Structures are given as structure tokens and as C-alpha cells.
C-alpha positions as a printed NumPy array, in Angstrom:
array([[ 81.389, -54.689, -63.538],
       [ 79.874, -57.883, -62.182],
       [ 82.485, -58.642, -59.518],
       [ 81.14 , -60.403, -56.456],
       [ 82.134, -63.189, -54.095],
       [ 83.209, -66.159, -56.192],
       [ 82.658, -64.322, -59.493],
       [ 85.44 , -62.551, -61.381],
       [ 84.295, -61.796, -64.929],
       [ 86.509, -61.277, -67.961],
       [ 86.567, -57.491, -68.296],
       [ 87.617, -55.302, -71.208],
       [ 88.729, -51.753, -70.459],
       [ 88.064, -50.277, -73.899],
       [ 89.628, -46.894, -73.062],
       [ 92.663, -47.802, -70.954],
       [ 94.095, -44.309, -70.467],
       [ 96.35 , -44.381, -67.402],
       [ 95.312, -47.951, -66.576],
       [ 93.981, -47.122, -63.111],
       [ 90.536, -48.684, -63.544],
       [ 92.044, -51.835, -65.061],
       [ 94.623, -52.096, -62.271],
       [ 91.909, -51.761, -59.626],
       [ 89.749, -54.423, -61.294],
       [ 92.741, -56.756, -61.68 ],
       [ 93.645, -56.188, -58.015],
       [ 90.167, -57.506, -57.185],
       [ 90.938, -60.699, -59.138],
       [ 89.452, -59.956, -62.566],
       [ 91.21 , -60.777, -65.818],
       [ 91.34 , -57.444, -67.648],
       [ 92.128, -56.702, -71.288],
       [ 93.099, -53.055, -71.755],
       [ 92.768, -51.358, -75.139],
       [ 94.57 , -48.102, -75.904],
       [ 94.626, -46.479, -79.327],
       [ 97.029, -43.642, -78.578],
       [100.551, -44.702, -79.506],
       [102.077, -42.476, -76.822],
       [ 99.667, -43.556, -74.062],
       [100.158, -47.219, -75.026],
       [103.924, -46.793, -74.674],
       [103.504, -45.144, -71.246],
       [101.193, -47.941, -70.097],
       [103.572, -50.62 , -71.362],
       [106.426, -49.015, -69.444],
       [104.37 , -48.676, -66.271],
       [103.112, -52.256, -66.427],
       [106.645, -53.567, -67.014],
       [107.936, -51.597, -64.022],
       [105.125, -52.877, -61.806],
       [105.752, -56.477, -62.888],
       [109.463, -56.128, -62.026],
       [108.501, -55.048, -58.482],
       [107.346, -58.626, -57.951],
       [104.947, -59.762, -55.255],
       [101.381, -58.485, -55.376],
       [102.149, -56.006, -58.169],
       [103.392, -58.806, -60.415],
       [100.316, -60.931, -59.652],
       [ 98.024, -58.033, -60.554],
       [ 99.892, -57.222, -63.787],
       [ 99.713, -60.921, -64.745],
       [ 95.919, -60.532, -64.857],
       [ 96.202, -57.585, -67.272],
       [ 96.677, -57.787, -71.047],
       [ 97.384, -54.568, -72.96 ],
       [ 96.394, -54.258, -76.623],
       [ 97.142, -51.368, -78.975],
       [ 94.428, -50.32 , -81.372],
       [ 90.967, -48.847, -81.686],
       [ 88.5  , -50.636, -79.418],
       [ 85.799, -50.283, -82.072],
       [ 87.902, -52.546, -84.31 ],
       [ 89.14 , -54.952, -81.601],
       [ 85.998, -55.574, -79.525],
       [ 84.255, -57.864, -82.055],
       [ 87.155, -60.332, -81.788],
       [ 87.431, -60.319, -77.974],
       [ 85.494, -62.234, -75.345],
       [ 84.428, -59.993, -72.524],
       [ 81.582, -60.412, -70.097],
       [ 81.806, -56.749, -69.147],
       [ 83.169, -53.764, -71.053],
       [ 84.237, -50.562, -69.304],
       [ 84.296, -47.321, -71.286],
       [ 85.729, -44.138, -69.786],
       [ 85.869, -41.693, -72.696],
       [ 87.287, -38.189, -72.456],
       [ 84.616, -36.277, -70.634],
       [ 82.865, -33.253, -72.133],
       [ 84.057, -29.789, -71.139],
       [ 82.829, -28.734, -67.716],
       [ 80.044, -26.24 , -67.375],
       [ 81.804, -24.639, -64.4  ],
       [ 85.038, -22.678, -64.523],
       [ 86.862, -25.123, -62.206],
       [ 89.873, -26.737, -63.84 ],
       [ 90.111, -30.48 , -64.308],
       [ 93.026, -32.087, -62.421],
       [ 96.391, -31.482, -64.097],
       [ 96.901, -35.202, -64.639],
       [ 93.665, -35.5  , -66.625],
       [ 94.457, -32.361, -68.641],
       [ 97.774, -34.002, -69.574],
       [ 95.998, -37.201, -70.623],
       [ 93.672, -35.146, -72.841],
       [ 96.739, -33.527, -74.441],
       [ 98.103, -36.983, -75.266],
       [ 94.961, -38.803, -76.424],
       [ 92.801, -35.908, -77.609],
       [ 89.021, -35.94 , -77.42 ],
       [ 86.762, -38.93 , -77.971],
       [ 84.43 , -37.612, -80.63 ],
       [ 83.499, -41.214, -81.441],
       [ 82.413, -42.189, -77.897],
       [ 78.83 , -42.955, -78.982],
       [ 80.138, -45.236, -81.758],
       [ 82.329, -47.066, -79.24 ],
       [ 79.404, -47.567, -76.843],
       [ 77.283, -48.976, -79.7  ],
       [ 80.05 , -51.439, -80.652],
       [ 80.45 , -52.431, -76.992],
       [ 76.711, -53.008, -76.609],
       [ 76.796, -55.274, -79.651],
       [ 79.733, -57.311, -78.308],
       [ 79.492, -57.555, -74.488],
       [ 77.935, -60.733, -73.145],
       [ 76.757, -59.342, -69.803],
       [ 77.126, -55.565, -69.357],
       [ 78.668, -52.329, -70.579],
       [ 79.573, -49.649, -68.051],
       [ 80.225, -46.049, -69.105],
       [ 82.114, -43.909, -66.587],
       [ 80.869, -40.336, -66.955],
       [ 80.714, -37.086, -64.952],
       [ 77.834, -37.194, -62.462],
       [ 76.265, -33.956, -63.699],
       [ 76.875, -34.422, -67.437],
       [ 74.142, -35.264, -69.904],
       [ 74.229, -38.863, -71.18 ],
       [ 76.19 , -39.525, -74.368],
       [ 73.932, -38.632, -77.276],
       [ 72.87 , -41.272, -79.758],
       [ 72.825, -44.356, -77.535],
       [ 69.947, -46.093, -75.811],
       [ 69.055, -45.314, -72.219],
       [ 71.077, -47.211, -69.653],
       [ 69.559, -49.912, -67.458],
       [ 70.595, -48.131, -64.251],
       [ 73.103, -45.658, -62.773],
       [ 75.559, -45.95 , -59.95 ],
       [ 76.137, -42.459, -58.594],
       [ 79.303, -41.221, -56.962],
       [ 80.17 , -37.755, -55.752],
       [ 81.618, -36.581, -59.069],
       [ 81.285, -39.685, -61.252],
       [ 78.292, -41.588, -62.583],
       [ 78.461, -45.133, -63.921],
       [ 75.837, -45.743, -66.603],
       [ 75.233, -49.505, -66.638],
       [ 73.76 , -51.226, -69.676],
       [ 72.736, -54.826, -68.953],
       [ 72.806, -57.184, -71.929],
       [ 70.213, -59.898, -72.517]])
């Protein structure tokens, strides 16, 4: 996402979901704008962020670096300033018979599928000033209909497709 010693970019989490990625980035010092289009998920995130802020201390400091917006990121991104945009769309169905974690199955029930993920990536690429990062299953094919990424960062089960801008 561009975080390094002395550098904390303005980050947009275009698919906030449970808010974990945004919370982690904010805990590292980044200012993070979260976007969530699901009414129900937005309400859950609002509640969770309010509870964390009331805890005080480090939690409050982290939440203070997070701004939650409700709406479709495709519509909101053109009006936001973000050096880096993180996109973690609903992942495609697995090729194996192993079940996805219960928590992620519940999120899918709330927010549905992201049939417009390629459109969102295209909008992000047109509006990020530094980079777009797509969080995707390590073994999944890239999202169809977008240009090849600049490079990958591979994890055990997750791949980060990084698109450098400029």
C-alpha cells in the first residue's frame, strides 16, 4: 500500500467489508477512508467503529484515522483523494470442495457477490495517484477485463495484485 518508514499514504479501502484491512492499515499510521455499499454491512461497521472508539486509548487513536463512507466506490472514488486504493472484492467460488470460513460466508450473505469487480478496478485505476492493490485468492485467475498488474505479492492463500500508477 506504500507504507514505509516516514511515509503513511492516504489509503482508500474501496470494499470495506468487516473493516479488518482498514483497521490494520490505520494501526500502522495510515489515514484510511473506508467505502461500503451494503446498508447492513455499513451499519455493522459503524457500530463496531463506535464501540472501538469508546474503548479509548490505542483503539480510539486508530479509529480516529478511519473515515467510513456509505455508497458505491465506483461513484465515490472520483471525488476522493487517495494515493493508494485497496480492493478486496468477493472472491470467486473455490475450485476445491473446502468450505470458506463461516465468517466470510456470512459476509457474502450480507453483501452478495461483486459482479462489478472489474468495473471497480477500472475506476480505481483511473483515480488512484500512486497504486491500486487487489486482494485476491492466490490460486485464482486474475479478474477478467483489466490490464495486467505491475507485480504480485504472494501469500499462502492470498495474492495481492499491485498496479502502479504513473
